C-alpha positions as CSV (number, residue, x, y, z in Angstrom):
1,M,32.9,12.0,-39.9
2,R,31.7,8.9,-37.7
3,S,32.8,5.7,-39.3
4,I,30.3,3.0,-38.3
5,L,31.5,-0.7,-37.5
6,S,28.3,-1.9,-39.6
7,I,26.0,-0.3,-41.9
8,I,23.3,1.3,-39.7
9,T,20.8,3.7,-41.4
10,S,19.3,6.6,-39.6
11,I,21.6,6.6,-36.6
12,I,20.6,9.9,-35.3
13,A,17.1,10.1,-35.9
14,G,15.2,12.6,-34.0
15,L,18.2,14.6,-32.9
16,L,17.5,17.5,-35.1
17,T,13.6,18.9,-35.7
18,I,13.0,21.1,-38.7
19,G,11.0,23.9,-37.5
20,S,8.1,26.0,-38.9
21,A,10.4,28.9,-40.6
22,Q,9.5,29.6,-44.2
23,P,11.9,28.2,-46.9
24,L,14.5,30.7,-48.3
25,T,15.8,30.7,-51.8
26,E,19.3,30.3,-52.7
27,G,19.6,30.2,-56.6
28,K,17.3,28.0,-58.2
29,F,17.0,25.5,-54.9
30,T,14.7,26.0,-52.0
31,L,16.4,25.5,-48.9
32,F,15.7,25.9,-45.0
33,P,17.0,28.5,-43.2
34,R,19.4,27.6,-40.2
35,S,17.0,28.7,-37.8
36,S,14.7,25.7,-38.8
37,W,17.4,23.3,-38.2
38,S,18.2,24.4,-34.4
39,F,17.5,26.9,-31.9
40,A,16.9,30.1,-33.6
41,E,19.6,32.4,-35.0
42,S,17.9,35.4,-34.3
43,T,19.0,34.9,-30.8
44,H,22.7,34.4,-32.1
45,H,23.9,38.1,-32.0
46,F,27.4,37.2,-31.1
47,D,30.7,35.6,-32.1
48,V,32.1,33.0,-30.2
49,R,36.0,33.6,-29.8
50,H,37.2,31.0,-27.2
51,Y,36.3,28.2,-24.8
52,R,37.9,27.3,-21.8
53,I,36.5,24.3,-20.0
54,D,37.8,22.9,-16.8
55,L,36.8,19.6,-15.9
56,D,37.0,17.8,-12.5
57,L,35.9,14.0,-13.0
58,P,36.0,11.9,-9.7
59,M,36.0,8.8,-12.3
60,N,33.9,6.7,-10.1
61,S,30.6,8.0,-11.4
62,G,29.2,9.9,-14.0
63,A,29.5,13.1,-12.1
64,M,31.3,16.1,-13.0
65,T,32.0,19.8,-11.8
66,A,32.9,22.1,-14.5
67,H,33.9,25.7,-15.3
68,C,33.7,27.3,-18.7
69,R,34.7,30.6,-19.7
70,V,33.2,31.7,-22.9
71,E,34.9,34.7,-24.7
72,L,32.6,36.4,-27.5
73,I,32.0,39.5,-29.5
74,A,28.7,41.2,-29.2
75,R,27.1,41.7,-33.0
76,H,24.4,44.5,-32.1
77,D,24.1,47.4,-29.9
78,H,22.7,47.1,-26.4
79,F,23.6,43.4,-25.9
80,D,22.7,42.3,-23.0
81,T,21.2,38.9,-22.8
82,F,22.2,36.0,-24.8
83,S,21.6,32.0,-25.0
84,L,24.0,29.0,-25.0
85,H,23.0,25.3,-25.8
86,F,22.9,23.4,-22.2
87,V,21.0,20.2,-21.8
88,N,21.2,17.6,-19.0
89,L,23.4,20.0,-17.0
90,V,23.0,21.9,-13.8
91,C,24.2,25.5,-13.7
92,D,25.2,26.9,-10.3
93,S,26.3,30.3,-11.0
94,V,27.3,32.7,-14.1
95,R,29.8,35.7,-13.6
96,R,31.2,38.4,-15.9
97,D,34.4,40.1,-14.9
98,G,33.7,38.9,-11.2
99,N,30.2,40.1,-11.4
100,P,27.1,38.0,-10.8
101,C,24.8,37.4,-13.8
102,T,21.2,36.2,-13.4
103,F,20.3,33.3,-15.7
104,T,17.4,30.7,-16.4
105,T,17.6,27.4,-17.7
106,G,15.3,25.1,-19.8
107,S,14.4,23.8,-23.2
108,G,18.1,23.2,-23.7
109,R,19.1,26.7,-23.0
110,L,21.3,28.9,-20.5
111,L,19.9,32.2,-21.0
112,I,22.1,34.8,-19.4
113,D,21.4,38.2,-18.3
114,L,24.4,40.2,-18.3
115,D,25.3,42.9,-15.7
116,R,25.7,45.4,-18.3
117,E,24.9,46.4,-21.7
118,F,27.8,45.8,-24.6
119,S,28.1,47.8,-27.9
120,N,28.2,46.1,-31.3
121,G,31.9,44.7,-31.8
122,E,32.8,44.9,-28.1
123,S,34.4,41.7,-26.6
124,L,33.2,40.2,-23.2
125,A,34.0,37.1,-21.4
126,V,31.6,34.9,-19.1
127,D,32.3,32.2,-16.5
128,I,29.7,29.5,-16.1
129,Y,30.2,27.2,-12.9
130,Y,28.2,23.8,-13.6
131,R,28.0,20.4,-13.0
132,R,26.6,16.9,-14.4
133,N,25.0,14.8,-11.8
134,A,26.0,11.0,-11.2
135,G,23.3,8.8,-13.0
136,T,22.7,11.3,-15.9
137,Q,22.1,9.5,-19.4
138,N,25.5,9.0,-21.3
139,R,24.9,11.1,-24.5
140,G,27.8,13.6,-25.2
141,F,29.5,12.8,-22.1
142,Y,30.2,9.2,-21.4
143,Y,31.1,7.5,-18.4
144,Y,31.7,3.6,-18.1
145,S,33.0,2.1,-14.9
146,R,35.7,-0.6,-14.4
147,G,34.3,-4.0,-15.4
148,T,31.5,-2.6,-17.6
149,Q,31.7,-4.9,-20.6
150,G,35.0,-6.4,-19.3
151,I,36.9,-2.8,-19.5
152,P,39.9,-2.8,-17.4
153,Y,39.8,1.2,-16.3
154,A,37.0,3.3,-15.7
155,I,36.7,5.4,-18.7
156,C,35.1,8.9,-19.5
157,Y,35.1,10.9,-22.7
158,S,33.2,13.1,-25.2
159,T,31.7,12.7,-28.5
160,T,29.3,15.0,-29.9
161,E,28.8,15.0,-33.7
162,P,26.4,16.5,-34.7
163,S,25.0,18.4,-31.6
164,D,25.9,16.7,-28.5
165,A,28.5,19.1,-27.2
166,R,25.8,20.6,-25.3
167,Y,25.5,17.6,-23.1
168,W,29.1,18.4,-21.6
169,F,29.6,22.3,-21.8
170,P,27.6,25.3,-22.4
171,G,28.4,26.7,-26.1
172,F,26.7,27.8,-29.3
173,D,26.6,24.2,-30.5
174,E,26.3,24.9,-34.4
175,P,29.2,24.2,-36.5
176,W,29.2,27.6,-38.3
177,D,30.0,29.8,-35.3
178,K,33.7,28.3,-34.8
179,A,35.5,29.5,-31.9
180,E,38.1,31.6,-33.7
181,R,40.8,31.4,-31.2
182,G,40.3,27.8,-30.5
183,C,39.7,26.1,-27.1
184,Q,41.5,25.1,-23.8
185,V,40.5,21.9,-22.0
186,N,41.9,21.1,-18.6
187,I,41.0,17.7,-17.2
188,T,41.3,16.7,-13.6
189,T,41.2,13.3,-12.3
190,P,42.5,11.0,-10.0
191,D,46.6,10.9,-9.9
192,T,46.4,7.5,-11.3
193,M,44.8,8.4,-14.3
194,S,45.1,11.1,-16.7
195,G,43.5,13.3,-19.6
196,C,43.9,14.1,-23.1
197,A,42.3,16.5,-25.5
198,N,42.4,19.0,-28.6
199,G,45.8,20.6,-29.3
200,T,48.9,20.8,-27.1
201,L,49.7,19.4,-23.7
202,D,51.1,22.4,-22.0
203,S,51.8,21.0,-18.4
204,V,50.2,18.3,-16.1
205,T,50.0,19.1,-12.4
206,V,49.5,17.1,-9.2
207,S,48.4,18.0,-5.8
208,G,46.6,16.2,-3.0
209,G,46.0,12.7,-5.3
210,R,44.6,14.6,-8.2
211,K,46.3,15.2,-11.4
212,T,45.2,17.9,-14.1
213,C,46.4,17.9,-17.3
214,W,46.2,21.2,-19.2
215,W,45.6,21.1,-23.1
216,T,45.5,24.4,-25.2
217,H,44.3,24.1,-28.9
218,R,44.9,27.7,-30.7
219,Y,43.1,27.1,-34.2
220,P,39.3,27.6,-35.2
221,I,37.1,24.9,-34.1
222,S,33.5,24.0,-34.1
223,T,31.9,22.8,-31.0
224,Y,31.2,19.2,-32.3
225,L,35.2,18.8,-32.8
226,V,35.8,19.7,-29.1
227,T,36.8,16.6,-27.1
228,F,38.3,15.0,-24.1
229,A,39.0,11.4,-22.5
230,A,40.3,10.3,-19.4
231,S,41.1,7.2,-18.1
232,R,44.5,5.1,-17.0
233,W,46.3,5.8,-20.3
234,A,49.4,4.2,-21.7
235,R,50.9,6.6,-24.7
236,F,53.3,6.2,-27.5
237,T,54.5,9.1,-30.1
238,Q,55.0,8.4,-33.9
239,W,56.6,11.6,-36.0
240,Y,55.8,12.6,-39.5
241,H,58.5,14.9,-41.3
242,P,56.7,17.4,-43.4
243,A,60.2,18.7,-44.4
244,P,63.9,18.3,-43.5
245,G,64.2,19.6,-39.8
246,E,60.3,19.5,-39.2
247,S,58.5,17.3,-37.2
248,V,54.9,16.8,-36.0
249,P,54.2,14.4,-33.3
250,I,51.2,12.0,-33.8
251,M,50.5,11.2,-30.0
252,N,48.4,8.1,-29.4
253,F,46.4,7.1,-26.2
254,M,45.4,3.6,-25.0
255,W,45.0,1.3,-22.1
256,P,48.4,-0.1,-21.1
257,G,47.4,-3.6,-22.4
258,D,46.5,-2.3,-25.8
259,S,49.7,-0.8,-26.4
260,S,51.5,-3.4,-28.8
261,R,48.2,-3.6,-30.7
262,A,47.9,-0.2,-31.1
263,V,51.4,0.2,-32.4
264,N,50.7,-2.2,-35.2
265,A,47.3,-0.7,-35.8
266,F,48.5,3.0,-36.2
267,R,51.9,2.0,-38.1
268,N,50.8,3.5,-41.6
269,V,49.6,6.7,-40.0
270,P,52.8,8.8,-41.2
271,D,52.5,7.5,-44.5
272,M,48.8,8.5,-44.6
273,L,50.0,12.2,-43.7
274,E,52.8,11.9,-46.2
275,F,50.4,10.9,-48.6
276,F,47.5,13.5,-48.1
277,S,49.9,16.2,-47.3
278,D,51.5,15.8,-50.6
279,S,51.7,19.3,-52.6
280,S,49.9,17.6,-55.5
281,R,47.0,16.2,-53.3
282,Y,45.6,18.2,-50.5
283,G,48.5,20.2,-49.2
284,P,50.0,20.6,-46.0
285,Y,48.5,19.0,-42.8
286,P,46.5,22.0,-41.4
287,F,47.4,21.8,-37.7
288,A,51.0,21.1,-38.0
289,A,51.9,23.5,-35.1
290,E,50.3,21.1,-32.7
291,K,50.0,17.4,-33.4
292,Y,47.8,14.7,-34.6
293,G,46.7,11.6,-32.8
294,H,44.2,8.9,-31.5
295,V,42.5,8.1,-28.2
296,V,41.0,4.7,-28.1
297,A,37.6,4.4,-26.7
298,Y,35.5,1.4,-25.5
299,P,32.6,1.1,-25.1
300,F,32.0,3.6,-28.2
301,Q,29.0,3.7,-30.4
302,W,31.2,4.7,-33.5
303,G,34.0,3.6,-35.4
304,G,35.7,7.0,-35.2
305,M,35.2,10.5,-34.8
306,E,37.5,13.1,-36.0
307,N,37.8,15.3,-33.3
308,Q,40.3,18.1,-34.0
309,T,43.9,16.9,-33.8
310,L,42.8,14.0,-31.5
311,T,40.8,11.4,-33.5
312,M,38.8,8.8,-31.2
313,V,38.6,5.1,-32.4
314,H,36.8,2.1,-31.3
315,R,39.0,-0.3,-29.6
316,Y,38.1,-3.0,-32.3
317,W,39.9,-1.1,-34.7
318,I,43.3,-1.8,-32.9
319,T,42.5,-5.3,-32.1
320,N,41.5,-5.9,-35.9
321,G,42.9,-3.3,-38.0
322,N,41.1,-0.8,-40.1
323,D,43.5,1.4,-42.2
324,N,40.3,2.6,-44.3
325,G,38.7,3.9,-41.2
326,I,42.2,5.4,-39.6
327,A,42.8,7.1,-43.0
328,H,39.1,8.3,-43.1
329,E,39.3,10.3,-39.9
330,L,42.8,11.8,-40.7
331,S,41.5,13.0,-43.9
332,H,38.6,14.7,-42.3
333,H,41.5,17.3,-40.7
334,W,41.2,19.0,-44.2
335,W,37.7,18.0,-45.2
336,G,35.6,18.7,-41.8
337,D,37.7,20.2,-39.5
338,M,39.9,22.8,-41.6
339,V,37.0,23.1,-43.7
340,T,33.7,22.5,-41.9
341,C,30.2,22.4,-43.6
342,L,28.3,24.9,-42.9
343,D,25.3,23.3,-41.6
344,W,24.2,19.5,-41.6
345,R,22.6,20.0,-44.9
346,N,25.9,20.2,-46.1
347,I,27.1,16.9,-44.4
348,W,28.3,15.3,-47.6
349,L,31.1,17.9,-47.9
350,N,32.4,16.0,-44.8
351,E,31.8,12.5,-45.2
352,G,32.0,12.1,-49.0
353,F,35.2,13.8,-49.3
354,A,36.8,11.7,-46.3
355,T,35.0,8.7,-47.9
356,Y,37.0,9.2,-51.2
357,S,40.2,9.8,-49.2
358,D,40.3,6.6,-47.7
359,E,39.6,5.1,-51.1
360,L,42.4,7.0,-52.5
361,F,44.8,5.9,-49.9
362,T,43.3,2.4,-50.5
363,C,44.9,2.8,-54.3
364,H,48.0,4.3,-53.0
365,Q,48.6,1.3,-50.5
366,Q,47.4,-1.5,-52.3
367,G,46.8,-0.6,-56.0
368,L,44.0,0.3,-58.6
369,N,42.2,-3.0,-58.3
370,S,41.8,-2.8,-54.8
371,F,40.3,0.8,-55.3
372,Y,38.2,-0.3,-57.9
373,T,36.9,-3.4,-55.7
374,L,36.3,-1.0,-52.8
375,I,34.3,1.7,-54.6
376,R,32.0,-1.3,-56.3
377,S,31.3,-2.4,-52.9
378,R,30.3,1.3,-51.7
379,A,28.1,1.7,-54.9
380,R,26.1,-1.7,-54.3
381,D,25.6,-0.2,-50.6
382,Y,24.4,3.1,-52.0
383,F,22.1,1.2,-54.6
384,S,20.4,-1.1,-51.6
385,E,19.7,2.2,-49.4
386,E,18.5,4.5,-52.1
387,S,15.7,1.5,-52.9
388,T,14.2,2.0,-49.6
389,D,15.4,5.5,-48.4
390,T,15.5,7.8,-51.4
391,H,16.9,11.3,-50.9
392,P,19.5,13.6,-52.3
393,I,23.0,13.8,-50.5
394,Y,22.2,17.6,-49.9
395,A,19.8,18.4,-47.1
396,P,18.9,14.9,-46.2
397,P,15.8,14.3,-44.2
398,S,16.3,15.1,-40.3
399,G,17.7,11.9,-38.9
400,H,19.4,10.9,-42.1
401,E,22.5,13.1,-42.0
402,F,24.8,10.1,-41.5
403,D,23.3,7.8,-43.9
404,W,26.1,5.2,-45.0
405,G,24.9,4.8,-48.3
406,H,24.4,8.4,-48.9
407,S,26.4,11.0,-47.4
408,Y,29.4,8.6,-47.4
409,C,29.1,6.0,-50.4
410,K,27.4,8.5,-52.8
411,G,29.0,11.4,-51.6
412,A,32.5,9.5,-52.4
413,W,31.6,8.7,-55.9
414,V,30.3,12.2,-56.6
415,Q,34.0,13.3,-55.7
416,H,35.0,10.4,-58.0
417,M,32.7,11.5,-60.9
418,L,33.6,15.2,-60.7
419,R,37.3,14.3,-61.0
420,Y,36.3,12.5,-64.2
421,V,34.1,15.4,-65.4
422,M,37.1,17.8,-64.9
423,G,39.3,15.4,-67.1
424,D,41.6,14.6,-64.2
425,T,41.9,10.8,-65.0
426,V,45.6,9.8,-64.9
427,W,45.9,7.9,-61.9
428,N,49.6,8.6,-61.1
429,R,49.6,12.3,-61.8
430,P,47.0,14.3,-59.8
431,G,45.5,17.1,-61.8
432,I,43.1,19.9,-61.9
433,F,40.6,18.2,-59.4
434,F,43.2,18.2,-56.9
435,S,44.2,21.7,-57.7
436,A,40.4,22.5,-57.0
437,L,40.4,21.0,-53.8
438,R,43.5,22.8,-52.7
439,A,42.0,25.9,-53.8
440,Y,38.6,25.2,-51.9
441,G,40.7,24.5,-48.7
442,E,42.6,27.5,-49.0
443,S,39.7,29.8,-49.8
444,L,37.7,28.5,-46.7
445,K,40.8,27.5,-44.6
446,Y,39.4,27.3,-40.8
447,R,36.2,28.6,-41.8
448,N,32.7,27.0,-43.0
449,A,31.6,26.0,-46.3
450,S,28.4,25.1,-48.2
451,T,27.9,22.9,-51.7
452,A,27.6,26.3,-53.5
453,D,30.8,27.2,-52.3
454,Y,32.4,24.0,-53.5
455,Q,31.0,24.2,-56.7
456,R,31.6,27.9,-57.2
457,I,35.4,27.4,-56.6
458,C,35.5,24.2,-58.8
459,E,34.2,26.0,-61.6
460,R,36.4,29.0,-61.0
461,I,39.6,26.6,-61.3
462,T,38.3,24.7,-64.0
463,G,36.3,27.3,-66.2
464,L,33.7,24.6,-66.4
465,D,29.8,25.2,-65.8
466,L,29.2,22.7,-63.3
467,S,25.5,23.4,-62.5
468,W,24.2,20.7,-64.3
469,F,26.1,18.2,-62.5
470,F,25.3,19.3,-59.1
471,D,21.7,19.9,-60.0
472,E,21.7,16.0,-60.8
473,W,24.3,14.6,-58.7
474,V,23.9,16.5,-55.3
475,Y,20.5,18.0,-55.5
476,S,18.4,15.2,-56.8
477,H,18.5,11.8,-56.0
478,G,19.0,8.6,-58.0
479,Y,21.4,7.3,-60.6
480,P,21.3,6.4,-64.2
481,V,20.3,3.1,-65.4
482,Y,21.3,2.7,-68.7
483,T,20.6,0.4,-71.7
484,V,23.5,0.2,-74.1
485,G,22.8,-1.1,-77.6
486,W,25.5,-1.3,-80.3
487,Q,26.0,-2.5,-84.0
488,S,29.0,-2.2,-86.7
489,V,28.3,-1.9,-90.2
490,P,30.3,-1.6,-93.3
491,A,30.6,2.1,-94.8
492,G,32.7,2.2,-97.7
493,D,36.2,1.5,-97.0
494,S,35.5,2.0,-93.3
495,W,33.5,0.6,-90.3
496,E,30.5,2.7,-88.7
497,L,29.7,1.9,-85.0
498,V,26.3,2.8,-83.8
499,I,25.6,3.1,-80.2
500,D,22.3,3.6,-78.7
501,L,22.1,4.7,-75.2
502,S,18.6,5.1,-73.1
503,Q,18.0,5.9,-69.5
504,N,15.1,4.2,-67.6
505,N,16.0,6.3,-64.3
506,M,13.8,5.7,-61.0
507,S,10.7,7.9,-60.1
508,G,11.7,11.3,-59.1
509,A,15.5,11.2,-60.4
510,P,16.6,13.3,-63.5
511,A,14.9,11.7,-66.7
512,I,18.6,12.5,-68.2
513,F,21.9,12.3,-66.5
514,H,24.1,14.3,-68.6
515,M,27.2,12.9,-67.7
516,P,29.5,12.3,-70.7
517,V,30.1,8.6,-71.2
518,E,33.2,6.4,-72.0
519,V,32.8,3.3,-74.3
520,R,36.0,0.7,-75.1
521,V,35.8,-0.4,-78.7
522,L,37.3,-3.4,-79.4
523,F,38.9,-4.8,-82.7
524,N,41.0,-7.8,-83.5
525,G,44.0,-7.4,-81.1
526,T,43.4,-3.9,-80.2
527,D,40.9,-1.3,-78.6
528,T,40.1,2.4,-78.2
529,I,38.5,4.5,-75.9
530,I,35.7,6.9,-77.2
531,R,34.0,9.7,-74.8
532,Y,31.1,11.7,-76.0
533,P,28.4,13.8,-74.4
534,V,25.0,12.9,-73.5
535,S,22.1,15.2,-74.0
536,A,19.3,13.1,-74.9
537,N,17.3,10.2,-73.8
538,P,17.2,8.1,-75.7
539,Q,20.2,8.7,-78.0
540,R,22.1,7.6,-80.9
541,N,25.8,8.1,-81.6
542,R,27.8,7.1,-84.9
543,F,31.6,6.8,-85.1
544,R,33.6,5.8,-87.9
545,F,36.5,3.4,-87.7
546,A,39.2,1.9,-90.2
547,S,38.8,-1.6,-88.6
548,E,35.6,-3.6,-87.9
549,P,34.6,-3.1,-84.2
550,I,33.9,-6.5,-82.6
551,G,32.4,-5.5,-79.2
552,I,32.2,-2.6,-76.5
553,E,32.5,-2.1,-73.2
554,F,30.6,0.7,-71.3
555,D,32.1,2.8,-68.7
556,P,35.5,0.7,-68.8
557,N,37.1,2.7,-66.1
558,E,34.1,3.0,-63.7
559,W,33.8,6.7,-63.4
560,I,30.2,6.7,-63.2
561,L,27.9,5.5,-60.4
562,D,25.5,3.5,-62.6
563,V,23.7,0.1,-63.5
564,H,23.9,-0.4,-67.2
565,T,23.0,-3.4,-69.6
566,V,24.9,-3.7,-72.6
567,N,23.3,-5.4,-75.9
568,T,24.5,-6.4,-79.2
569,G,22.0,-4.7,-81.9
570,I,20.7,-1.0,-82.1
571,A,17.8,0.0,-79.9
572,S,14.4,1.1,-81.0
573,D,12.3,3.8,-79.2
574,Q,9.7,2.6,-76.5
575,A,7.0,2.4,-79.2
576,G,9.2,-0.2,-81.1
577,S,10.0,2.1,-84.2
578,P,13.6,2.8,-85.1
579,L,15.2,5.9,-83.3
580,P,14.9,8.7,-85.7
581,P,18.0,9.8,-87.8
582,V,20.1,12.3,-85.9
583,P,22.8,14.7,-87.0
584,E,26.3,13.5,-88.0
585,L,29.9,14.9,-87.7
586,L,32.8,13.5,-89.5
587,I,36.4,14.7,-89.5
588,R,38.0,12.4,-92.1
589,T,41.6,12.1,-90.2
590,S,41.9,12.5,-86.5
591,L,45.8,13.3,-87.0
592,T,46.0,16.4,-89.0
593,R,47.5,19.7,-89.8
594,A,45.4,23.2,-90.3
595,P,43.5,23.9,-92.1
596,V,40.8,21.0,-91.0
597,K,37.7,20.2,-93.0
598,I,34.7,19.6,-91.0
599,E,31.7,17.6,-92.4
600,Y,28.3,17.2,-90.8
601,T,25.0,16.0,-91.9
602,L,21.5,17.3,-90.8
603,P,18.4,15.1,-91.2
604,R,16.3,18.2,-90.8
605,T,16.1,21.9,-90.7
606,T,17.5,22.7,-87.1
607,P,19.3,25.1,-84.7
608,L,22.9,24.2,-84.4
609,E,26.2,25.3,-82.9
610,L,29.3,24.0,-84.0
611,A,32.5,24.8,-81.6
612,V,36.2,23.5,-80.6
613,F,37.0,22.9,-77.6
614,D,40.2,21.9,-75.3
615,P,40.2,18.5,-73.6
616,A,38.9,20.2,-70.2
617,G,35.9,21.1,-71.9
618,R,36.7,24.8,-72.5
619,Q,35.3,26.3,-75.7
620,L,37.8,28.0,-77.9
621,T,36.1,29.0,-81.0
622,R,32.6,28.8,-82.3
623,L,32.7,27.8,-86.1
624,H,29.0,28.0,-86.8
625,H,25.6,28.7,-85.4
626,G,22.2,29.3,-86.8
627,I,19.4,27.5,-88.3
628,H,19.7,25.3,-91.5
629,G,19.5,22.1,-92.9
630,P,19.1,19.4,-94.3
631,G,21.6,18.1,-96.1
632,R,25.3,17.6,-95.9
633,F,27.4,20.7,-95.2
634,G,31.4,21.4,-94.8
635,I,33.5,24.0,-93.2
636,V,37.0,24.7,-92.8
637,W,38.8,25.5,-89.8
638,N,42.1,27.2,-89.7
639,G,43.1,26.1,-86.5
640,T,43.0,29.2,-84.5
641,D,40.8,30.4,-81.5
642,A,38.3,32.6,-81.3
643,A,40.7,35.6,-81.4
644,G,42.4,34.6,-84.4
645,R,45.5,33.1,-82.6
646,P,47.0,29.9,-84.0
647,L,46.5,27.0,-81.3
648,P,49.6,24.7,-80.5
649,A,49.8,21.1,-81.4
650,G,47.6,19.1,-79.3
651,V,44.2,17.3,-78.9
652,Y,40.9,19.1,-79.4
653,L,37.2,18.2,-79.5
654,V,35.0,19.5,-82.3
655,R,31.2,19.4,-81.2
656,L,28.3,19.7,-83.0
657,S,25.1,20.5,-80.9
658,T,21.3,20.8,-82.0
659,P,18.2,20.5,-79.9
660,E,18.1,17.0,-80.2
661,A,21.5,15.5,-80.0
662,M,25.2,16.5,-79.5
663,R,28.0,14.8,-81.6
664,G,31.6,15.1,-81.0
665,A,35.0,14.3,-83.0
666,R,38.3,14.2,-81.2
667,L,41.2,15.4,-83.6
668,T,45.1,15.9,-83.0
669,L,46.0,19.3,-84.4
670,L,50.0,18.8,-85.7
671,N,52.6,21.7,-86.1
């Protein structure tokens, strides 16, 4: 992810161009094929295994001489030519096993004709000798001389998300072809300077006034996460201890004059690693055999960039502090680096996950109130952006992949709401949502993932059908705009609370967001929270209480990305007529032993289903289904599941569903 110093929309407009390929169908959604997002996959009949990049940097200009060795596997027979992305660079020669290969450049590619044919599955390596001329525009590769904007030393670095690695080395510059054996980046500079890169520093050699730093990274990596930075660096190391006797170095690089500020700015990084690595949250740091670390860049167009094992951050972050940004970039090493979005349609899997992660760390560090303040602020950012830049978080329009309000803020809210839908709502006890995240991470470790992959794994872990959730919140745009009306009326020796809920959502958004809603019901001196499903618009629900409700609060725990207005008094339909009567469900006592008498009223003849669910939403047994009514009916449930096995004591939900409404009642079954 690239954190941004201020909210800037359309930060990469024009970098990706959707082509004219015909759309493909994936399930019920129409998707553009990968070939329409970048250079045609029909030319990609190989898999990259490893990149070795040797850089020679004079550090007195933006010039560079370089060698890149690309190891790959042919994926069809008679493989004798292939293309790599290659932009604003000059190729001098290409060799394979010492044999010269002919090549051509142009249209952003290096097309290589091999010296012989290779069979499907056969390995080969090519050596590409190339250079970057002084005066070439900064993009992907950045050079700034001493004195530029007051900087004390010349600096050279790469930052390339989404598709700018091609501006400093030849490669297959798409996220879905990870180099499975990692990369080496070896950086030669004047001996007063040094270079840092992904992975482990194997050695440093000095000869003839030149210094070479030899870096090796042994994990699968996408091209946009390969990085280097060269300048006059000071360095300090922190340590994270995942277990007694185990240590992971946190190596930090900055200019000498910034050392003390960097020590202060990065002081919480070991705690961040401890927090995210907890076995109840994300699990072990995925690159523990090497390192974590930071390099401070300036000038730098972003706030931070999660290059694998070496996050690059803006100098502003160490002069002013930014725990949110630092935590965000670290969390990307699970969500973005370990599991990488398949393509840029799925960028919310990187950015939304990392944004929610920095919100979770804020809660850990500063408490729940600070968490709520932060997510409210980001909800406002999304609402503001959506008002002028309407689109889903999946497959955003070209140039909008990194819109702050959508990929980041709404993406984080989607994670928050998914946690709520799964029932993982106890803040000090991470539950099934985090189990699903860990399963997602383990299933796709060091690989690529799509939104469909994430949905599939969440459904497998929870047993829930989440298609409605992803349809409404990921593949569609907008958010619910609720109007809530309420009224309490005497009902014999008890009170009935009537709640009307209507949605007036923006054009093109779902007419109904089916998110279950929570309402805090206020009584004199006490309160209770009810949660019920939403299946109609408008919708009326009735609830019975022994005491008189004197007020309500809608979504009191802030689980839904919505705008709502609460009015005293029940609602009418749009024509001004009262809402029609709807089915009612009654369990006379919510704390009971089996058998349980369940009563319901049908205002008209209608299809219905009466079923029992556990708190996670899993159906345990169906008590009745068919068509009947109108009238009042009763049924006795003996406290068993569909197989006739007695259910243990606990909380259960009885749900009555008809085409026009859904009614729920919670009961606690005693032994």
